[in-house]
N, C-alpha and C positions, 0 to 999 in steps of 0.2 A: 447562382452560383457557378456559372464558370464564368463571370466577368469579374467577381470575389476569386478566386483561383487563381487569375490570370495577373490580377493585381499583388497577390502576396506571391507569386514568384515573383514578380517586379521589386518585390521590396526586397525578399531573399539574392538576386543578384545586384542588386546596388550593395555598396560599400556602406559599413555604419561604423559610426564613430564609438570606438572604442570602448566600451562600458566593464568596468572589473567588474567580476560576478564574486557575488561572498553567498559561497556554498554551506548553509548550517547543518550539519549534518550528527547522526545518531552516535555513530562510527568516529574512534579519533581521525586524524588523518594522516597520522604514521601507515595505521591501516591502510590506507590507499596506496602509498607509496611502497609498498611490503608487497612485492610481486607475487610473493607466495604466501599471500594470504587469499585460500581460497573460497571466505564466504561469498555465497556467491552475490548477493546483492553490490559487497562491495565489488565484485570482480566486473560487475554489470555497470555500475559506474563508473568504477577507473577507464571500462573498455571507452564508455560515450566521453570522457573526457581526452581520452587520445586525440579523438576527432575535434573536439572545442580548440579552437583557432584563436578566443581571445585568451588575456589573462584570466585568473582565478585566484581565490584563497579559500580555503577548508576550514570550519570554527568547527572543536565538538560542543553542541551541546544537545539539550534533553528535546522530545519531541513538544512539548507544550510549550516550549519556549521559543524552539525555531518557528511555529507558526507567531507568536507575540512579536517576535521581529520584523515576520511578512508582513504583518498589519503596519507597520510605520516606517521601515525603512527599506528605500529604492537600489533597486540592483542586488536583492538577497531571492534564494531558493534552498530549499530544502527536498532532497530523493527520495526516492523508496517510498514514495505516501501514493496513497487511493484517493477519488475523486467523490467527492457525496456531493450531494444538489448543493448543502450546508455552504461547502468548501469554495464550489461553483462560481458564490456570490459573492467572495471577497478574494477571490486568488485567480493567478493566471496558471490553465496548466498545459507545460509541453503533451511530448506524442508519448506512445508508452514505447515502454524500452524493457518492461517483465512481466511475466506470466508468473503467477503462483497458485498454490490451493487456498482456496478464500476460509476466511475464517472457520473453525472446526470447534465444537464445546470440547473439552479437555476433561478429563475426571481420571484421578487414580486407578490405573490397572487394577489393584488389591481393593476397592472400596467396592463396596455396596449398588452402590448407583453404576457402575461400569455391569454388574450383571442386571440391573433393573432395568438401565435404559438401552441394551442388547433388545431387551422383551421388548422397547416401547418404539422399538424402528417401524417404519410402515416398508409397502412393498417396494419401496426404493431405498430403502436401506437411510432414510433420513427419523432425525428428531426436528419436532415442533419446539421449538422454545418457547413461545405465546402458551401451548399446551400444557406442556412441560410446568411452568412458574403457575400455572393456574391448581394443581393440582393440591388435594390438605394439607401436604407437608413437601413442598418444593426442594430441591437443593437449593444448598447457602449457595449460592454465585458472584461472582466475584470480577467487576469489569472497572474500567478505568476512564476517568474524565477528561477531557479532550480528542479523545483516541476516535476515529470515525472505525465502523464494524461494518458499513455496508448502509447505505438508504434504508432496506425493511428494517435490518434490527436496529440502525439509531431511532428510528421512528417507535421502533416497542420498547428498548432500552429507557426513552424518554419516559414511556406509560407506565414504566415500574421501577422510574427509579427511586419511589416513596416507599414501595412494598421491603417487607421486614426482611424476606427471607434474598435480596439484593443489596449485595455493598460494591458501595463506587468509591474507590479510590480518588484520594483527589490529590497527590502528593502526585508530584513535576514523573512523566515516565520518563526515563532512561534510558529505555533499550525495551528493544517488544521480549516480551517472556518474562516481565516484570513481577508478573502476579504466580508465577508457578510454587517459589518458593510457599507461598500463602497455600498454595494446591496441595505440597508435599506435605509441610506439617497440620496437614486437618485443618486451618483454619476455618477454610474452606471448602465449600463439597466439589466447585464446578468453576470453569473459568470460561475466557472464549480467547479464543489465540489463533493464530497462525502455524500451523503444525511445524515449518520449514522454524519456528524460531525457538525449536527444543534442541540443544545438541544431540547429536548422533546418541553420546553413551548414556543420556537420561528416556532415549524415547521408548526405548520398552517399559518405563514404570506410569507413563499414561496410554489411554485410550482415549481417542479422539471419534469423536460422531457429524456427522454431515447433518448441516439443519434445512430447516425444508426453507427457511428465510434467507441461504445465502446461495449464490448459486457454486460449483465444485470449481470454479478460478476467477482469478482476479486481476486487472492490470496494476501497472506500478507507474508513477511517473514522476517528472519533477514538478512540485508547487513553486510557485516563485509570486515576489508584492506584485499589487493590481497597479500600477504607474508605470509612465511613459519608460523611464529607465530599465524598468526590470522585462519592458513588452521589446525592447533589445534585447537584453538578455535570452528573452526565451526564442525568440528571432533565431538565436544564436546555437542555443542545445537545440532547437528544435534541426537546425543543421548539419549537427553531430550527430544527433539520431538517428535522420536518416543516412548518413554516410554510414553509420555502424551497420543499419538494420540491411543496407545494400550489400554490406562484405560476407564474404566469405566464411569469415568465422561464426557469423550472428548464430544462424538458424541449431547449428552445434552447439553453441553459447546461452542461449535461450535455453536449449529443454534440456541439456546438464542435467539438474537436479534431477531430473523423472527418471524412472526405468525404462529401459530397453521398450516395452511393453506399455507402456502410456503415454511414447513419445508422437504415434501419429495422431492420437487422439488430442494432447494438448495441441499440438500444432495447430490442428482443425478447430478446437476452441479458440486459440492466439488470433487465426484469423475473421473468426465470426463476432468476436467482440472488439476488435478491431473494426470491421465494417462496423456494427452495430455504432461505435463512436461517431464514424463519420455521419452516419445518419441523424443521430440523434439532433431535433431542434436546439440542443441546451449545450452546442458546439464552444469554442469559446474564441476561433479565428479571428469573427466577426468583433468583438471585444478587445482583442488582443488590438487587432487593427484600428479602432478608435482611441487606443493608449498613441498611439507613434506621432 
């Protein structure tokens, strides 16, 4: 392991042939140029790119389209995505640069399910989605094809895919929160989504429940194509992320979306989750080195 780390450090210190990064994003390029755009993921990506020393281009595409392009186009990456076991088989992943509350089960605040789910919470304030969907009359749950909700939920949703009460939207995912209009109009009873995807003015209209199958927090990364050219891009991205993470502004920016009372807890979760990634046998660095 020490030899691997030394080899990687040597690679990072060596000048790499400039490879232009094509960044495929749900967010329009103009939003990254707008310093007054305070959407947290945009601010964090923008800050990483300030430390990125090589040329790059940003194109706006749907999430499904981004991953389709990554599968066949060298030098391409997409930002603010989660790792999953399936994705690790296909893509390279950067170091983490965002922490966010993990997926929640969302229902309308005035829905009968909001009251019922309150009663169904366990002693830790969580709902088991598996148990919920085994009820004689479960809620109609909307999910999106092509998204990763985390390894445990992905496995469960694969088993539930043919269940009558589960609606799987197969249209291209253009942004997080795409299913919220269906929930608002009572076409479905519940959906799975990041609470951060809710516009501030809309949050009071929904009730979010933590799930047994999802942790409290998750990390976000850049995912890149799995080829030699993209491996060079990934190393350069990791250099930029490392510089950002060592900067004076990083901790404040990382924790900005959270209330003051939660920030100490979130920081400890950030340290713990990153440590777990470093200890994981499914790390991407040996795979990354093999591409160079």
